[in-house]
C-alpha positions as CSV (number, residue, x, y, z in Angstrom):
1,L,37.5,-119.8,-27.2
2,L,40.2,-121.1,-24.5
3,S,42.7,-119.2,-26.2
4,V,40.1,-115.8,-26.9
5,F,39.2,-116.1,-23.4
6,W,41.1,-118.0,-21.1
7,T,44.7,-117.0,-22.5
8,E,46.3,-116.8,-19.0
9,A,44.7,-120.3,-17.2
10,D,45.9,-123.6,-17.9
11,R,43.8,-126.3,-20.3
12,S,42.3,-127.7,-17.8
13,S,41.3,-124.7,-15.6
14,G,40.3,-122.9,-18.9
15,R,38.0,-126.1,-19.7
16,N,36.6,-125.8,-16.5
17,A,35.8,-121.9,-16.9
18,L,34.3,-122.8,-20.3
19,R,31.9,-125.1,-18.8
20,Q,31.0,-123.4,-16.2
21,S,30.3,-120.6,-18.6
22,L,28.3,-122.6,-21.2
23,H,26.1,-124.0,-18.7
24,A,25.3,-120.1,-17.4
25,L,24.4,-119.5,-21.0
26,R,21.9,-122.3,-21.4
27,Q,20.0,-121.6,-18.3
28,E,19.5,-118.4,-19.6
29,L,19.0,-119.0,-23.9
30,G,17.7,-122.2,-23.9
31,P,19.7,-125.5,-24.2
32,E,19.4,-126.4,-27.8
33,L,21.0,-123.1,-28.9
34,I,24.6,-124.0,-28.0
35,R,25.5,-126.9,-29.3
36,G,29.1,-128.9,-29.4
37,N,30.1,-132.5,-30.6
38,G,32.4,-134.1,-27.7
39,S,34.8,-131.7,-26.1
40,E,36.7,-130.4,-29.1
41,E,33.7,-128.3,-30.9
42,I,31.2,-125.8,-30.0
43,W,28.8,-123.8,-32.0
44,V,25.3,-121.8,-32.1
45,E,22.5,-123.3,-34.0
46,E,21.7,-120.6,-36.5
47,S,18.4,-121.7,-36.8
48,D,17.4,-120.5,-33.3
49,I,19.2,-117.3,-33.4
50,R,19.2,-113.4,-35.8
51,C,22.1,-112.4,-36.0
52,D,22.2,-109.0,-37.5
53,V,25.4,-109.1,-39.4
54,A,24.4,-112.5,-40.7
55,A,21.4,-110.9,-42.1
56,F,23.4,-108.1,-43.7
57,I,26.6,-110.1,-45.4
58,R,22.9,-112.5,-46.6
59,A,21.6,-109.6,-48.2
60,I,24.5,-108.2,-49.9
61,T,25.4,-111.7,-50.9
62,Q,21.4,-112.0,-52.9
63,G,22.2,-108.7,-54.3
64,F,19.8,-106.7,-52.1
65,P,21.9,-103.1,-50.7
66,G,18.5,-101.7,-49.8
67,R,17.7,-104.7,-47.2
68,A,21.6,-104.9,-46.2
69,L,21.7,-101.0,-44.9
70,H,18.7,-101.7,-43.0
71,E,20.9,-104.3,-40.9
72,Y,23.1,-102.3,-41.0
73,R,22.5,-99.7,-38.1
74,A,26.4,-99.1,-36.3
75,D,30.0,-100.3,-36.5
76,F,31.0,-104.2,-35.5
77,L,31.7,-104.2,-32.0
78,V,32.7,-101.1,-31.2
79,G,33.8,-100.8,-27.8
80,F,33.7,-104.3,-27.3
81,E,37.5,-105.8,-25.7
82,V,38.6,-109.0,-24.6
83,Q,41.0,-107.9,-21.6
84,G,44.5,-109.4,-22.4
85,C,43.5,-110.7,-25.6
86,P,45.2,-108.6,-28.4
87,E,44.5,-111.2,-31.0
88,F,40.3,-110.8,-30.4
89,G,40.9,-107.1,-31.3
90,A,43.1,-107.6,-33.9
91,W,40.5,-109.8,-35.4
92,A,37.3,-107.4,-34.2
93,D,39.1,-104.4,-36.2
94,R,39.2,-106.3,-39.8
95,R,35.5,-107.5,-39.2
96,R,34.9,-103.7,-38.2
97,T,36.8,-102.5,-41.5
98,D,35.4,-105.1,-44.0
99,L,32.0,-104.7,-42.6
100,K,32.3,-100.9,-43.0
101,D,33.6,-101.1,-46.4
102,L,30.7,-103.5,-47.7
103,A,28.0,-101.0,-46.3
104,A,29.6,-98.0,-47.9
105,K,29.1,-100.0,-51.6
106,A,25.7,-101.0,-50.9
107,A,24.8,-97.4,-50.4
108,R,26.8,-96.4,-53.7
109,D,24.8,-98.9,-55.0
110,M,21.8,-97.4,-53.9
111,A,23.0,-93.9,-54.9
112,H,23.7,-95.2,-58.8
113,R,20.3,-97.2,-58.9
114,S,18.5,-94.3,-58.0
115,E,20.5,-91.9,-60.7
116,G,19.5,-94.5,-63.2
117,A,15.8,-93.8,-62.2
118,R,17.0,-89.7,-62.5
119,D,15.7,-89.8,-59.0
120,L,17.4,-87.1,-57.4
121,A,16.6,-87.0,-54.0
122,N,16.9,-90.6,-53.5
123,A,20.2,-90.4,-55.0
124,L,20.7,-87.8,-52.9
125,Y,19.5,-89.5,-49.2
126,W,21.7,-92.5,-50.6
127,W,25.2,-90.3,-51.6
128,R,24.4,-89.0,-47.6
129,K,24.2,-92.6,-46.5
130,T,27.5,-93.4,-48.3
131,L,29.4,-90.3,-46.6
132,E,28.3,-91.4,-42.9
133,L,30.3,-94.6,-43.8
134,R,33.1,-92.7,-45.9
135,P,33.3,-89.3,-44.6
136,F,36.3,-88.1,-46.3
137,D,35.3,-89.3,-50.0
138,E,35.6,-86.2,-51.7
139,V,34.0,-88.4,-54.6
140,V,31.1,-88.6,-52.6
141,V,30.9,-84.8,-51.5
142,R,31.0,-83.8,-55.1
143,R,28.2,-85.8,-56.1
144,I,26.1,-84.2,-53.2
145,M,27.1,-80.7,-54.0
146,S,26.2,-81.3,-57.7
147,L,22.6,-83.1,-56.8
148,L,22.0,-80.1,-54.4
149,A,23.0,-77.7,-57.2
150,W,20.2,-79.2,-59.7
151,M,18.2,-79.5,-57.0
152,E,18.1,-75.4,-57.0
153,N,19.6,-75.5,-53.7
154,R,23.3,-74.2,-54.3
155,G,23.1,-72.7,-51.1
156,A,23.1,-75.6,-49.6
157,A,25.9,-77.4,-51.8
158,I,27.9,-74.5,-50.9
159,S,27.3,-75.6,-47.0
160,E,27.8,-78.8,-48.0
161,F,31.5,-77.9,-49.0
162,G,32.1,-75.6,-46.0
163,A,31.3,-78.8,-43.9
164,F,33.6,-80.7,-45.7
165,R,36.6,-78.4,-45.9
166,S,36.3,-78.3,-42.1
167,R,35.5,-81.9,-41.1
168,L,38.9,-82.8,-43.5
169,L,41.3,-79.8,-42.4
170,D,40.3,-80.6,-38.3
171,E,40.6,-84.2,-38.5
172,L,43.3,-84.7,-41.4
173,G,45.1,-81.2,-41.5
174,L,44.2,-81.4,-45.5
175,E,42.4,-79.2,-48.0
176,P,39.9,-80.4,-50.8
177,S,41.4,-81.5,-54.0
178,R,41.5,-78.9,-56.8
179,G,38.5,-80.9,-58.6
180,T,36.0,-80.0,-55.4
181,L,37.7,-76.4,-55.4
182,E,36.4,-75.6,-58.6
183,L,33.5,-77.1,-58.1
184,R,32.3,-75.0,-55.3
185,E,33.1,-72.2,-57.5
186,K,31.0,-73.3,-60.5
187,I,28.1,-73.6,-58.4
188,A,28.9,-70.5,-56.0
189,A,28.9,-68.5,-59.3
190,G,25.5,-70.1,-61.0
191,R,27.8,-72.0,-64.1
192,M,25.5,-74.9,-64.0
193,G,25.9,-75.8,-67.6
194,E,30.0,-76.8,-66.0
195,V,28.6,-78.8,-63.4
196,D,27.6,-82.5,-64.1
197,Q,24.6,-83.6,-62.9
198,W,26.0,-87.1,-62.1
199,V,29.0,-86.2,-61.5
200,G,30.9,-89.3,-62.9
201,D,31.5,-89.1,-66.5
202,R,28.4,-91.0,-68.1
203,R,29.3,-90.1,-71.4
204,R,32.2,-92.3,-71.2
205,G,30.2,-95.0,-69.0
206,T,32.2,-94.0,-65.9
207,S,30.5,-94.1,-62.6
208,T,33.4,-93.6,-60.5
209,P,35.8,-90.8,-61.1
210,S,39.7,-91.3,-60.0
211,R,40.3,-90.6,-56.5
212,P,41.2,-87.2,-56.0
213,V,44.4,-85.3,-54.7
214,W,44.6,-83.7,-51.7
215,R,46.6,-80.7,-50.6
216,R,48.3,-79.9,-47.8
217,S,46.7,-76.6,-46.1
218,K,49.8,-74.4,-46.4
219,D,50.4,-75.3,-50.0
220,L,46.7,-74.0,-51.0
221,S,45.9,-70.4,-51.5
222,Y,42.3,-69.0,-51.8
223,G,43.4,-65.6,-53.0
């Protein structure tokens, strides 16, 4: 704690500042919440506080992705900084990425469960949740497009492609992969026999197609 919050202070001054901070916290939160072991260890009594991150990880570990996503309402500590402490920022960035990856996997798991039950509406909902967490994931976009087409909403599928293409071009300067372009043409032409309802080739037992190859905008012709 001293190295994170009082990096410029000497050890004695830092310990004094820490004691004052702990005293103020205990007055506000109660004396039993923050515990200590002599002068070297400080911890929070978990039974006396609820943390959404801990609840999220617990649900993931126990195999309840839907419950986990109920806890994941925003990215971890966005905008929170500790001045003069780049170590904290680096740790928070890593933690934010790890938690977001777990949330995206949980959303995919829920989508696959819905697909297994042939529940198109729920599958679409969870794939959209996945896309919120992975906005440039083309596999997810293709799943959404196919599901919309099979739900007799080809216009929405084409709009989904357009929104993704604009996002990809504006933010990364890339065009969608050939596979996504071909799917768009099949849907636009009404060739539904060529549109796999579940996108991943379930007949071969795979639910996660290979990573798409993006093309630079200048390399692609729409003639």
